[in-house]
C-alpha positions in Angstrom: 6.4 -71.2 99.5 2.6 -72.1 99.5 1.2 -73.5 96.3 -1.6 -71.4 94.7 -4.4 -74.8 96.7 -3.7 -73.8 99.6 -5.1 -70.5 101.8 -3.3 -68.8 103.7 -4.2 -68.0 106.9 -4.5 -65.3 110.0 -4.8 -65.2 113.6 -5.3 -62.6 115.8 -2.6 -62.3 118.7 -5.1 -62.0 122.7 -2.2 -62.4 124.8 1.4 -61.4 124.9 2.9 -63.3 127.8 6.4 -63.4 127.5 6.6 -62.3 124.2 5.5 -58.4 124.4 8.8 -57.2 122.1 7.4 -60.2 119.5 3.6 -60.7 119.5 1.2 -57.3 120.0 -2.6 -57.7 121.6 -5.1 -57.1 119.1 -2.5 -58.1 116.0 -3.4 -60.0 112.9 -0.4 -62.7 112.1 0.5 -65.0 109.4 -0.1 -68.8 110.4 3.4 -70.6 108.7 1.7 -73.9 108.5 3.3 -76.6 110.5 1.5 -80.0 111.8 4.5 -80.7 114.3 3.2 -77.7 116.0 0.0 -78.5 116.5 0.5 -81.6 118.8 2.6 -79.8 120.9 -0.4 -77.0 121.7 1.5 -74.9 119.5 1.0 -72.6 116.4 4.3 -70.6 114.1 3.7 -66.8 113.3 5.5 -64.6 111.3 6.1 -62.0 114.0 7.7 -58.9 114.6 10.8 -59.8 113.5 10.0 -61.2 110.5 10.5 -64.3 111.0 8.5 -66.6 111.3 8.3 -68.7 115.6 6.3 -71.6 117.3 3.9 -69.4 119.7 2.1 -71.3 122.5 -1.9 -72.0 120.9 -3.7 -70.7 123.2 -2.6 -66.3 122.3 -4.7 -67.0 119.2 -7.7 -67.3 117.8 -8.3 -67.9 113.6 -9.8 -65.3 111.3 -11.0 -65.2 108.0 -10.2 -62.4 106.0 -11.3 -60.9 102.8 -10.4 -61.1 100.3 -8.5 -57.7 99.5 -7.5 -57.2 102.7 -5.3 -61.2 102.7 -4.5 -59.7 99.1 -2.6 -56.3 100.9 -1.2 -59.1 103.2 1.1 -60.4 100.5 1.8 -57.3 98.8 3.4 -56.5 102.1 5.8 -59.1 102.0 
């Protein structure tokens, strides 16, 4: 669970090579903070299974969402 001071981060998938069942290109994914993932050029996201997994960092681009969209995403979980 994230603290009130931690902003939820989102990314857009730009590649799903080797993971077509788990990732959809052009889809927004929520990032799960993982300090060790970045050291290995990886990122942890909640994928199509609903669980969080590590994927190559270069498969995603970070984005900022309007507050209303972030709130809508938080209601979906």
